[in-house]
N, CA, C and O atoms as CSV, one atom per row, in Angstrom:
chain,resi,resn,atom,element,x,y,z
A,1,MET,N,N,-73.985,13.069,12.815
A,1,MET,CA,C,-74.743,12.013,13.446
A,1,MET,C,C,-74.363,11.877,14.917
A,1,MET,O,O,-75.220,11.559,15.740
A,2,LEU,N,N,-73.108,12.110,15.264
A,2,LEU,CA,C,-72.678,11.978,16.648
A,2,LEU,C,C,-73.453,12.917,17.572
A,2,LEU,O,O,-73.846,12.475,18.651
A,3,PRO,N,N,-73.699,14.184,17.224
A,3,PRO,CA,C,-74.488,15.036,18.122
A,3,PRO,C,C,-75.882,14.479,18.403
A,3,PRO,O,O,-76.373,14.598,19.526
A,4,VAL,N,N,-76.521,13.879,17.417
A,4,VAL,CA,C,-77.842,13.280,17.625
A,4,VAL,C,C,-77.736,12.125,18.606
A,4,VAL,O,O,-78.551,12.011,19.522
A,5,ALA,N,N,-76.745,11.273,18.423
A,5,ALA,CA,C,-76.545,10.137,19.323
A,5,ALA,C,C,-76.234,10.618,20.736
A,5,ALA,O,O,-76.717,10.035,21.706
A,6,GLN,N,N,-75.442,11.665,20.862
A,6,GLN,CA,C,-75.116,12.200,22.177
A,6,GLN,C,C,-76.351,12.767,22.866
A,6,GLN,O,O,-76.546,12.556,24.063
A,7,ALA,N,N,-77.184,13.485,22.119
A,7,ALA,CA,C,-78.411,14.044,22.687
A,7,ALA,C,C,-79.338,12.931,23.151
A,7,ALA,O,O,-79.936,13.026,24.223
A,8,TRP,N,N,-79.462,11.871,22.346
A,8,TRP,CA,C,-80.311,10.750,22.740
A,8,TRP,C,C,-79.756,10.065,23.980
A,8,TRP,O,O,-80.515,9.697,24.877
A,9,ALA,N,N,-78.454,9.892,24.039
A,9,ALA,CA,C,-77.835,9.233,25.191
A,9,ALA,C,C,-78.123,10.001,26.472
A,9,ALA,O,O,-78.325,9.396,27.525
A,10,LYS,N,N,-78.145,11.320,26.394
A,10,LYS,CA,C,-78.458,12.120,27.579
A,10,LYS,C,C,-79.851,11.804,28.094
A,10,LYS,O,O,-80.074,11.808,29.305
A,11,THR,N,N,-80.798,11.527,27.193
A,11,THR,CA,C,-82.153,11.180,27.635
A,11,THR,C,C,-82.163,9.838,28.350
A,11,THR,O,O,-83.103,9.535,29.084
A,12,GLN,N,N,-81.134,9.037,28.145
A,12,GLN,CA,C,-80.997,7.737,28.794
A,12,GLN,C,C,-80.059,7.812,30.000
A,12,GLN,O,O,-79.670,6.786,30.559
A,13,ASN,N,N,-79.700,9.040,30.396
A,13,ASN,CA,C,-78.761,9.264,31.499
A,13,ASN,C,C,-77.434,8.549,31.275
A,13,ASN,O,O,-76.890,7.918,32.181
A,14,SER,N,N,-76.927,8.660,30.054
A,14,SER,CA,C,-75.682,7.996,29.704
A,14,SER,C,C,-74.873,8.885,28.770
A,14,SER,O,O,-75.263,10.014,28.471
A,15,THR,N,N,-73.760,8.369,28.323
A,15,THR,CA,C,-72.915,9.059,27.360
A,15,THR,C,C,-72.568,8.098,26.228
A,15,THR,O,O,-72.601,6.881,26.405
A,16,VAL,N,N,-72.237,8.649,25.070
A,16,VAL,CA,C,-71.864,7.831,23.922
A,16,VAL,C,C,-70.369,7.585,23.947
A,16,VAL,O,O,-69.568,8.519,23.977
A,17,GLY,N,N,-70.004,6.302,23.935
A,17,GLY,CA,C,-68.601,5.950,23.823
A,17,GLY,C,C,-68.153,6.047,22.375
A,17,GLY,O,O,-67.115,6.628,22.060
A,18,GLN,N,N,-68.979,5.451,21.487
A,18,GLN,CA,C,-68.680,5.496,20.063
A,18,GLN,C,C,-69.874,5.009,19.262
A,18,GLN,O,O,-70.765,4.342,19.787
A,19,ILE,N,N,-69.876,5.353,17.989
A,19,ILE,CA,C,-70.843,4.792,17.055
A,19,ILE,C,C,-70.115,3.645,16.370
A,19,ILE,O,O,-69.153,3.870,15.636
A,20,THR,N,N,-70.568,2.409,16.607
A,20,THR,CA,C,-69.843,1.258,16.073
A,20,THR,C,C,-70.346,0.839,14.701
A,20,THR,O,O,-69.600,0.245,13.922
A,21,THR,N,N,-71.602,1.141,14.397
A,21,THR,CA,C,-72.177,0.800,13.100
A,21,THR,C,C,-73.103,1.927,12.678
A,21,THR,O,O,-73.828,2.482,13.503
A,22,LEU,N,N,-73.080,2.263,11.406
A,22,LEU,CA,C,-73.996,3.271,10.878
A,22,LEU,C,C,-74.331,2.891,9.444
A,22,LEU,O,O,-73.444,2.720,8.609
A,23,GLN,N,N,-75.628,2.762,9.171
A,23,GLN,CA,C,-76.091,2.471,7.820
A,23,GLN,C,C,-77.222,3.430,7.499
A,23,GLN,O,O,-78.024,3.770,8.369
A,24,CYS,N,N,-77.286,3.864,6.250
A,24,CYS,CA,C,-78.337,4.777,5.814
A,24,CYS,C,C,-78.962,4.264,4.523
A,24,CYS,O,O,-78.317,3.593,3.718
A,25,SER,N,N,-80.239,4.602,4.353
A,25,SER,CA,C,-80.959,4.298,3.124
A,25,SER,C,C,-82.049,5.348,2.969
A,25,SER,O,O,-82.988,5.401,3.764
A,26,GLY,N,N,-81.921,6.173,1.954
A,26,GLY,CA,C,-82.883,7.254,1.762
A,26,GLY,C,C,-82.879,8.199,2.946
A,26,GLY,O,O,-81.826,8.689,3.355
A,27,ASP,N,N,-84.061,8.458,3.501
A,27,ASP,CA,C,-84.193,9.355,4.648
A,27,ASP,C,C,-84.028,8.644,5.980
A,27,ASP,O,O,-84.231,9.257,7.028
A,28,TRP,N,N,-83.665,7.373,5.967
A,28,TRP,CA,C,-83.591,6.571,7.179
A,28,TRP,C,C,-82.158,6.179,7.494
A,28,TRP,O,O,-81.328,6.033,6.596
A,29,GLY,N,N,-81.880,6.010,8.775
A,29,GLY,CA,C,-80.577,5.545,9.224
A,29,GLY,C,C,-80.747,4.621,10.412
A,29,GLY,O,O,-81.750,4.692,11.122
A,30,ALA,N,N,-79.788,3.769,10.629
A,30,ALA,CA,C,-79.759,2.881,11.783
A,30,ALA,C,C,-78.326,2.864,12.287
A,30,ALA,O,O,-77.373,2.817,11.509
A,31,ALA,N,N,-78.198,2.902,13.601
A,31,ALA,CA,C,-76.868,2.941,14.190
A,31,ALA,C,C,-76.810,2.064,15.420
A,31,ALA,O,O,-77.805,1.879,16.121
A,32,VAL,N,N,-75.637,1.530,15.669
A,32,VAL,CA,C,-75.345,0.870,16.932
A,32,VAL,C,C,-74.388,1.798,17.654
A,32,VAL,O,O,-73.301,2.101,17.164
A,33,ILE,N,N,-74.813,2.244,18.831
A,33,ILE,CA,C,-73.953,3.129,19.612
A,33,ILE,C,C,-73.592,2.450,20.921
A,33,ILE,O,O,-74.394,1.716,21.501
A,34,THR,N,N,-72.384,2.703,21.372
A,34,THR,CA,C,-71.923,2.172,22.643
A,34,THR,C,C,-72.142,3.246,23.696
A,34,THR,O,O,-71.618,4.355,23.591
A,35,LEU,N,N,-72.924,2.902,24.714
A,35,LEU,CA,C,-73.211,3.816,25.809
A,35,LEU,C,C,-72.388,3.454,27.022
A,35,LEU,O,O,-72.053,2.290,27.237
A,36,GLY,N,N,-72.064,4.466,27.818
A,36,GLY,CA,C,-71.421,4.238,29.102
A,36,GLY,C,C,-69.919,4.412,29.080
A,36,GLY,O,O,-69.316,4.774,28.070
A,37,SER,N,N,-69.347,4.140,30.227
A,37,SER,CA,C,-67.902,4.269,30.399
A,37,SER,C,C,-67.224,2.969,30.012
A,37,SER,O,O,-67.884,1.967,29.738
A,38,ALA,N,N,-65.910,2.996,29.994
A,38,ALA,CA,C,-65.147,1.809,29.591
A,38,ALA,C,C,-65.451,0.609,30.485
A,38,ALA,O,O,-65.415,-0.530,30.019
A,39,SER,N,N,-65.749,0.848,31.757
A,39,SER,CA,C,-66.007,-0.264,32.674
A,39,SER,C,C,-67.440,-0.791,32.587
A,39,SER,O,O,-67.702,-1.936,32.956
A,40,GLU,N,N,-68.357,0.029,32.106
A,40,GLU,CA,C,-69.765,-0.386,32.008
A,40,GLU,C,C,-70.340,0.075,30.682
A,40,GLU,O,O,-70.961,1.136,30.605
A,41,GLN,N,N,-70.138,-0.718,29.634
A,41,GLN,CA,C,-70.618,-0.358,28.308
A,41,GLN,C,C,-71.729,-1.290,27.862
A,41,GLN,O,O,-71.770,-2.465,28.225
A,42,THR,N,N,-72.626,-0.733,27.064
A,42,THR,CA,C,-73.669,-1.536,26.440
A,42,THR,C,C,-73.945,-0.977,25.052
A,42,THR,O,O,-73.928,0.237,24.848
A,43,ASP,N,N,-74.196,-1.859,24.108
A,43,ASP,CA,C,-74.515,-1.438,22.745
A,43,ASP,C,C,-76.025,-1.285,22.609
A,43,ASP,O,O,-76.789,-2.125,23.084
A,44,VAL,N,N,-76.445,-0.214,21.963
A,44,VAL,CA,C,-77.852,0.087,21.764
A,44,VAL,C,C,-78.067,0.418,20.296
A,44,VAL,O,O,-77.278,1.145,19.692
A,45,ASN,N,N,-79.137,-0.118,19.729
A,45,ASN,CA,C,-79.488,0.183,18.343
A,45,ASN,C,C,-80.494,1.327,18.332
A,45,ASN,O,O,-81.449,1.330,19.109
A,46,ILE,N,N,-80.276,2.296,17.452
A,46,ILE,CA,C,-81.216,3.399,17.312
A,46,ILE,C,C,-81.611,3.549,15.847
A,46,ILE,O,O,-80.850,3.205,14.943
A,47,VAL,N,N,-82.807,4.064,15.636
A,47,VAL,CA,C,-83.323,4.320,14.295
A,47,VAL,C,C,-83.424,5.831,14.132
A,47,VAL,O,O,-83.914,6.531,15.019
A,48,LEU,N,N,-82.955,6.325,12.992
A,48,LEU,CA,C,-82.948,7.763,12.732
A,48,LEU,C,C,-83.697,8.079,11.455
A,48,LEU,O,O,-83.769,7.258,10.541
A,49,LYS,N,N,-84.252,9.270,11.402
A,49,LYS,CA,C,-84.914,9.743,10.185
A,49,LYS,C,C,-84.442,11.161,9.933
A,49,LYS,O,O,-84.357,11.979,10.849
A,50,SER,N,N,-84.136,11.436,8.673
A,50,SER,CA,C,-83.673,12.780,8.348
A,50,SER,C,C,-84.861,13.703,8.136
A,50,SER,O,O,-85.926,13.301,7.667
A,51,ASN,N,N,-84.634,14.947,8.499
A,51,ASN,CA,C,-85.594,16.012,8.281
A,51,ASN,C,C,-84.774,17.177,7.738
A,51,ASN,O,O,-84.314,18.039,8.486
A,52,GLY,N,N,-84.604,17.181,6.426
A,52,GLY,CA,C,-83.698,18.165,5.836
A,52,GLY,C,C,-82.271,17.781,6.179
A,52,GLY,O,O,-81.830,16.677,5.861
A,53,SER,N,N,-81.551,18.678,6.822
A,53,SER,CA,C,-80.165,18.390,7.192
A,53,SER,C,C,-80.044,17.879,8.626
A,53,SER,O,O,-78.938,17.630,9.106
A,54,ASP,N,N,-81.177,17.724,9.309
A,54,ASP,CA,C,-81.174,17.238,10.689
A,54,ASP,C,C,-81.604,15.780,10.746
A,54,ASP,O,O,-82.348,15.305,9.888
A,55,TRP,N,N,-81.130,15.081,11.761
A,55,TRP,CA,C,-81.528,13.698,12.020
A,55,TRP,C,C,-82.202,13.644,13.378
A,55,TRP,O,O,-81.771,14.315,14.316
A,56,THR,N,N,-83.267,12.843,13.490
A,56,THR,CA,C,-83.925,12.666,14.774
A,56,THR,C,C,-84.042,11.174,15.076
A,56,THR,O,O,-84.271,10.358,14.183
A,57,VAL,N,N,-83.882,10.840,16.345
A,57,VAL,CA,C,-84.028,9.463,16.784
A,57,VAL,C,C,-85.514,9.138,16.813
A,57,VAL,O,O,-86.321,9.913,17.326
A,58,GLN,N,N,-85.863,7.995,16.262
A,58,GLN,CA,C,-87.255,7.555,16.170
A,58,GLN,C,C,-87.569,6.514,17.240
A,58,GLN,O,O,-86.670,5.838,17.741
A,59,ASN,N,N,-88.821,6.392,17.577
A,59,ASN,CA,C,-89.288,5.370,18.498
A,59,ASN,C,C,-89.297,4.038,17.743
A,59,ASN,O,O,-90.074,3.863,16.804
A,60,ARG,N,N,-88.443,3.108,18.146
A,60,ARG,CA,C,-88.307,1.835,17.417
A,60,ARG,C,C,-89.596,1.034,17.409
A,60,ARG,O,O,-89.924,0.405,16.403
A,61,GLN,N,N,-90.335,1.044,18.514
A,61,GLN,CA,C,-91.586,0.282,18.554
A,61,GLN,C,C,-92.568,0.799,17.517
A,61,GLN,O,O,-93.295,0.017,16.906
A,62,GLN,N,N,-92.595,2.089,17.317
A,62,GLN,CA,C,-93.530,2.673,16.358
A,62,GLN,C,C,-93.087,2.455,14.918
A,62,GLN,O,O,-93.873,1.993,14.091
A,63,VAL,N,N,-91.831,2.784,14.611
A,63,VAL,CA,C,-91.403,2.727,13.207
A,63,VAL,C,C,-91.068,1.315,12.732
A,63,VAL,O,O,-90.974,1.074,11.528
A,64,CYS,N,N,-90.887,0.385,13.663
A,64,CYS,CA,C,-90.591,-0.990,13.259
A,64,CYS,C,C,-91.835,-1.872,13.212
A,64,CYS,O,O,-91.771,-3.023,12.780
A,65,ALA,N,N,-92.961,-1.332,13.657
A,65,ALA,CA,C,-94.212,-2.096,13.590
A,65,ALA,C,C,-94.603,-2.291,12.130
A,65,ALA,O,O,-94.414,-1.399,11.302
A,66,LYS,N,N,-95.143,-3.452,11.827
A,66,LYS,CA,C,-95.556,-3.761,10.453
A,66,LYS,C,C,-96.830,-3.016,10.102
A,66,LYS,O,O,-97.726,-2.964,10.945
A,67,PRO,N,N,-96.975,-2.443,8.933
A,67,PRO,CA,C,-95.934,-2.320,7.899
A,67,PRO,C,C,-94.978,-1.182,8.249
A,67,PRO,O,O,-95.406,-0.050,8.472
A,68,SER,N,N,-93.722,-1.481,8.292
A,68,SER,CA,C,-92.708,-0.529,8.722
A,68,SER,C,C,-92.246,0.359,7.571
A,68,SER,O,O,-92.020,-0.123,6.461
A,69,PRO,N,N,-92.104,1.668,7.842
A,69,PRO,CA,C,-91.559,2.559,6.821
A,69,PRO,C,C,-90.032,2.455,6.691
A,69,PRO,O,O,-89.443,3.012,5.765
A,70,VAL,N,N,-89.397,1.734,7.631
A,70,VAL,CA,C,-87.942,1.583,7.604
A,70,VAL,C,C,-87.581,0.688,6.417
A,70,VAL,O,O,-88.144,-0.397,6.277
A,71,PRO,N,N,-86.652,1.124,5.560
A,71,PRO,CA,C,-86.271,0.327,4.392
A,71,PRO,C,C,-85.805,-1.084,4.770
A,71,PRO,O,O,-85.186,-1.290,5.814
A,72,ALA,N,N,-86.113,-2.028,3.914
A,72,ALA,CA,C,-85.749,-3.431,4.149
A,72,ALA,C,C,-84.250,-3.595,4.390
A,72,ALA,O,O,-83.833,-4.451,5.171
A,73,SER,N,N,-83.443,-2.776,3.721
A,73,SER,CA,C,-81.989,-2.898,3.869
A,73,SER,C,C,-81.510,-2.515,5.272
A,73,SER,O,O,-80.382,-2.839,5.643
A,74,LEU,N,N,-82.344,-1.836,6.053
A,74,LEU,CA,C,-81.975,-1.432,7.413
A,74,LEU,C,C,-82.691,-2.235,8.486
A,74,LEU,O,O,-82.393,-2.086,9.671
A,75,GLN,N,N,-83.629,-3.084,8.089
A,75,GLN,CA,C,-84.456,-3.796,9.061
A,75,GLN,C,C,-83.639,-4.593,10.074
A,75,GLN,O,O,-83.952,-4.568,11.264
A,76,ALA,N,N,-82.618,-5.288,9.639
A,76,ALA,CA,C,-81.852,-6.146,10.560
A,76,ALA,C,C,-81.232,-5.335,11.685
A,76,ALA,O,O,-81.357,-5.712,12.850
A,77,ILE,N,N,-80.574,-4.242,11.372
A,77,ILE,CA,C,-79.926,-3.440,12.403
A,77,ILE,C,C,-80.930,-2.549,13.139
A,77,ILE,O,O,-80.793,-2.319,14.341
A,78,ALA,N,N,-81.936,-2.050,12.417
A,78,ALA,CA,C,-82.879,-1.100,13.019
A,78,ALA,C,C,-83.931,-1.771,13.879
A,78,ALA,O,O,-84.260,-1.275,14.956
A,79,CYS,N,N,-84.459,-2.883,13.420
A,79,CYS,CA,C,-85.659,-3.453,14.040
A,79,CYS,C,C,-85.492,-4.858,14.600
A,79,CYS,O,O,-86.251,-5.250,15.486
A,80,ASN,N,N,-84.541,-5.615,14.123
A,80,ASN,CA,C,-84.438,-7.018,14.512
A,80,ASN,C,C,-83.260,-7.298,15.428
A,80,ASN,O,O,-82.604,-8.333,15.314
A,81,SER,N,N,-82.999,-6.375,16.331
A,81,SER,CA,C,-81.883,-6.545,17.249
A,81,SER,C,C,-82.244,-5.899,18.581
A,81,SER,O,O,-83.233,-5.171,18.672
A,82,ASN,N,N,-81.465,-6.154,19.592
A,82,ASN,CA,C,-81.685,-5.764,20.995
A,82,ASN,C,C,-82.978,-5.023,21.155
A,82,ASN,O,O,-83.325,-4.619,22.264
């Protein structure tokens, strides 16, 4: 999961400090990752979907729109935060 988070962070012109939260349900995952350096950090929530053994970051606006395919058990971290 860390390589996926690192690749996504690069698209945001940042780096991953750490993955602070990770939850999965079926083919879906939600994570809180800390971006930036120790002096300038921000937590970002990302939604992931598995494709075989690979994970891809999903567009939160699209996958969290009602009716959302994201499992109810992940909604709070995936869709109802930052």
